C-alpha positions in Angstrom: -30.5 54.6 22.8 -30.1 55.0 26.6 -26.9 54.3 28.4 -28.5 51.4 30.3 -29.5 49.7 27.0 -25.9 50.2 25.6 -24.4 48.6 28.7 -26.9 45.7 28.6 -26.1 45.0 24.9 -22.4 45.1 25.7 -22.7 42.6 28.5 -24.8 40.3 26.4 -22.1 40.3 23.6 -19.5 39.6 26.2 -21.4 36.7 27.7 -21.9 35.3 24.2 -18.1 35.5 23.4 -17.3 33.8 26.7 -19.8 31.0 25.9 -18.3 30.5 22.4 -14.8 30.4 23.7 -15.6 28.1 26.6 -13.9 24.7 26.4 -16.2 22.0 25.2 -16.9 19.2 27.6 -15.2 16.0 26.6 -17.6 13.4 25.4 -16.4 9.8 25.0 -18.7 8.1 22.5 -19.3 4.3 22.8 -17.0 2.6 20.4 -18.2 -0.2 18.2 -16.4 -3.5 18.3 -16.0 -4.2 14.6 -14.2 -7.5 15.2 -17.2 -9.0 16.9 -20.0 -7.0 15.2 -19.4 -8.3 11.7 -19.8 -11.8 10.5 -16.9 -13.2 8.5 -17.9 -12.3 4.9 -18.9 -8.8 5.8 -15.8 -8.3 7.9 -13.6 -9.4 4.9 -15.4 -7.0 2.6 -14.9 -4.0 4.9 -11.3 -4.7 6.1 -9.9 -6.8 3.2 -8.4 -9.4 5.5 -10.0 -12.3 7.4 -10.4 -12.2 11.1 -7.8 -14.9 11.5 -5.2 -12.9 9.5 -6.0 -9.8 11.6 -5.4 -11.8 14.8 -2.1 -13.0 13.4 -1.1 -9.5 12.4 -2.0 -8.1 15.8 0.3 -10.7 17.4 3.2 -9.4 15.3 2.8 -5.6 15.9 1.2 -5.6 19.4 4.4 -4.7 21.1 4.7 -1.6 19.0 1.1 -0.4 19.4 -0.1 -1.5 22.9 -0.5 1.3 25.4 1.0 0.8 28.9 -2.4 1.5 30.6 -6.0 2.0 29.7 -6.1 5.6 30.9 -7.8 8.2 28.7 -9.8 5.5 26.9 -6.8 4.0 25.2 -7.7 2.4 21.8 -7.0 -1.4 21.8 -4.5 -2.8 19.3 -7.2 -4.7 17.3 -9.3 -1.5 16.9 -6.2 0.4 15.8 -5.5 -2.2 13.2 -9.1 -2.2 11.9 -9.1 1.6 11.7 -6.0 1.5 9.5 -7.3 -1.3 7.3 -10.6 0.5 6.8 -8.6 3.5 5.5 -6.6 1.2 3.2 -9.9 -0.3 2.0 -11.7 3.0 1.2 -9.2 5.9 1.0 -11.8 8.0 2.9 -11.2 11.2 4.8 -10.0 10.8 8.4 -13.3 12.3 9.6 -15.2 9.6 7.8 -13.0 6.8 9.3 -13.5 8.6 12.7 -17.3 8.5 12.4 -17.0 4.8 11.5 -15.1 4.2 14.8 -16.4 6.9 17.0 -13.1 8.7 17.2 -11.9 12.2 16.5 -10.1 12.7 13.1 -6.9 13.7 14.8 -6.9 10.4 16.7 -7.5 8.5 13.5 -4.6 10.3 11.8 -2.2 9.3 14.6 -3.5 5.7 14.6 -3.1 5.3 10.9 0.5 6.6 11.0 1.5 4.4 14.0 -0.1 1.2 12.6 1.3 1.9 9.1 4.8 2.2 10.4 4.4 -0.9 12.5 3.3 -3.0 9.5 5.9 -1.5 7.2 8.6 -2.6 9.8 7.7 -6.2 8.9 9.0 -5.7 5.4 12.2 -7.8 5.9 10.1 -10.6 7.3 7.6 -10.9 4.5 9.2 -9.3 1.4 12.4 -11.0 0.2 14.1 -12.0 -3.0 14.2 -15.8 -3.3 17.0 -17.6 -1.6 19.2 -20.2 -3.4 17.0 -23.0 -2.1 13.8 -21.4 -3.5 15.1 -20.5 -7.0 14.5 -23.9 -8.7 10.9 -24.1 -7.3 10.1 -20.5 -8.5 11.7 -21.2 -11.9 9.4 -24.2 -12.3 6.3 -22.2 -11.4 7.1 -19.5 -14.0 8.0 -22.2 -16.6 4.5 -23.7 -16.1 2.9 -20.3 -17.1 4.5 -19.9 -20.6 7.3 -22.5 -20.8 9.8 -19.8 -20.3 12.9 -21.2 -18.5 15.0 -19.9 -15.6 12.7 -17.0 -14.6 12.9 -16.1 -10.9 10.8 -12.9 -10.8 8.5 -10.6 -12.8 9.2 -6.9 -12.5 7.3 -3.8 -13.5 6.3 -0.4 -12.2 2.9 1.1 -11.3 1.8 4.6 -10.2 0.1 5.2 -6.9 -1.9 8.4 -7.1 -1.3 11.2 -4.6 -2.3 14.8 -4.2 0.2 17.5 -5.1 2.9 17.6 -2.4 3.4 21.3 -3.0 6.6 23.2 -2.9 9.2 23.8 -5.6 9.6 20.0 -6.4 5.9 19.3 -6.8 6.0 18.9 -10.6 8.5 16.1 -10.2 5.6 14.0 -9.0 3.5 14.6 -12.1 3.7 11.5 -14.3 3.3 11.2 -18.0 -0.5 10.7 -17.6 -0.8 14.1 -16.0 -1.5 13.4 -12.4 0.7 13.3 -9.3 2.0 9.9 -8.2 4.7 7.8 -6.7 6.2 5.4 -9.3 6.5 2.1 -7.5 8.7 -0.7 -8.7 7.9 -4.2 -7.6 9.0 -7.8 -8.2 6.7 -10.8 -7.7 6.7 -14.5 -7.9 4.4 -16.6 -10.1 2.0 -16.8 -7.2 1.7 -13.0 -7.1 3.7 -12.6 -3.9 5.9 -9.6 -3.7 9.7 -10.3 -3.6 10.9 -6.7 -3.6 9.3 -3.2 -3.6 10.8 0.3 -4.2 8.4 3.2 -3.2 10.6 6.3 -3.2 10.6 7.7 -6.7 8.4 10.6 -7.9 6.0 10.0 -10.7 8.0 11.6 -13.4 10.8 9.1 -13.0 11.2 6.6 -15.9 10.9 2.9 -15.0 14.4 2.2 -16.3 15.9 4.8 -14.0 14.3 3.2 -11.0 15.6 -0.3 -12.0 19.2 1.0 -12.7 19.3 2.5 -9.2 17.7 -0.4 -7.4 19.2 -3.1 -5.2 17.6 -5.7 -7.4 19.8 -4.7 -10.4 22.9 -5.0 -8.2 21.8 -8.5 -7.2 21.3 -9.6 -10.8 24.5 -8.0 -12.0 26.5 -9.9 -9.4 25.2 -13.1 -10.9 23.0 -14.2 -8.0 20.3 -14.9 -10.5 20.3 -15.6 -14.3 21.5 -13.0 -16.7 18.5 -13.7 -18.9 16.2 -11.9 -16.4 15.8 -8.7 -18.5 14.3 -10.4 -21.5 12.5 -13.0 -19.4 10.5 -10.5 -17.3 9.2 -8.8 -20.4 7.7 -12.0 -21.7 6.2 -12.9 -18.3 5.1 -9.4 -17.2 1.4 -10.4 -17.2 2.2 -12.0 -13.8 3.3 -8.7 -12.2 0.3 -6.8 -13.8 -2.1 -9.3 -12.3 -0.3 -8.9 -9.0 -0.7 -5.1 -9.1 -4.4 -5.6 -10.0 -5.1 -7.9 -7.0 -3.0 -5.6 -4.7 -5.0 -2.5 -5.7 -8.3 -4.2 -5.5 -7.4 -5.5 -2.0 -6.4 -2.0 -0.9 -8.3 0.6 -3.1 -6.5 3.5 -1.4 -3.6 2.7 -3.7 -5.8 3.3 -6.8 -8.1 6.1 -5.4 -5.2 8.2 -4.2 -3.9 9.4 -0.9 -4.2 12.8 0.8 -1.1 12.2 3.0 2.4 13.5 3.2 4.9 11.8 1.1 6.7 9.8 3.9 3.4 8.4 5.1 2.4 7.5 1.5 5.6 5.6 1.1 5.0 3.7 4.4 1.5 2.9 3.3 2.7 1.4 0.0 5.2 -0.8 1.8 2.7 -1.8 4.5 0.1 -2.7 1.8 2.6 -4.9 0.1 3.4 -6.7 3.5 -0.4 -7.2 4.0 -0.7 -8.6 0.5 2.0 -11.2 1.2 0.4 -12.1 4.5 -2.9 -12.6 2.7 -1.3 -14.9 0.2 0.6 -16.8 3.0 -2.8 -17.3 4.7 -4.3 -18.5 1.4 -7.0 -15.9 1.5 -9.5 -15.4 -1.3 -8.9 -12.6 -3.8 -10.7 -9.4 -2.8 -14.2 -9.0 -4.0 -15.3 -6.5 -6.7 -17.0 -3.7 -4.9 -19.1 -1.4 -7.2 -19.3 1.1 -4.3 -15.6 1.8 -4.5 -14.6 3.9 -7.5 -11.1 2.5 -7.8 -9.0 3.9 -10.6 -6.8 0.9 -11.4 -4.4 1.4 -14.2 -2.8 -1.1 -16.4 0.7 -0.2 -17.7 1.1 -1.3 -21.3 4.5 0.1 -21.9 7.3 -2.5 -21.8 10.3 -1.7 -19.8 13.4 -0.9 -21.8 16.3 -3.3 -21.7 18.7 -2.3 -19.0 21.5 -4.9 -19.4 24.3 -3.7 -21.7 25.0 -6.0 -24.6 22.4 -8.8 -24.4 22.7 -10.1 -28.0 24.0 -13.4 -26.9 21.3 -13.9 -24.4 18.7 -12.8 -26.9 19.9 -15.4 -29.4 19.6 -18.1 -26.8 16.0 -17.0 -26.1 15.1 -16.9 -29.8 16.5 -20.4 -30.4 14.6 -21.7 -27.4 11.2 -20.4 -28.6 11.9 -21.5 -32.2 12.3 -25.0 -30.8 8.8 -24.9 -29.3 7.2 -24.2 -32.7 
């Protein structure tokens, strides 16, 4: 090969390398307006909340999400919310959500994190144990289910699937069924509205351990509610199981599993509980069954062990009460 040919080949390779390393021109794709593009039923199916509820939610978190200017094609608050809800509704990869909204996957990741934190910050506004003025009404609602008296809440745990978090503590998140999860304790009313949620324990943790270390136990032990709670919630646990079912159907990401870091997973769980309560407050329909979504909803069948010390007296009162119903 002649010297000129060698030099020419070298220059061609150099030009190709410069071309490959050249910065790509920024392309801003036209973004769909999902709020306007979908009619009400299709909107509800894709985002799991009605348009009215989305507008209400936007008014609550707008101050945390709105950008100061529209420079650099800033994403509006409503679009940020719908991107996050779409992720909750499908559990898809960020790149898939980005294609749905004409955004880069890194932008989608930042938006989901910001919106999730904003919604989770509403926890104290929408997730609360019943006040003294609400107790009698809630007890009556539970009594109407199975004639069980003085019940103020149903409590149980459910596993939210995650990928292995890695590191030396990863196996702590593997639950008794063999997959990685967060063990979430929740309390709900007879109307399936969350009253309390704890989303910080790895999947291997037993339900009893979570309850013994929860603020809910402290509240009950201090006599704020009835001491019969421990036995009562076992007999009425169908309520909390139905609550988990509706919750996970509404936001399938909780059943499909999340490929996020643990802190974000915990925020998503709390945010989904807040959204669930908002949907109930707005009297929204239960989420539709969607055969396209392979949700892996689980039904816990193992009763929670008694966690109150000597409950023989309370147990006798319960037995006498149900014997009187026969």
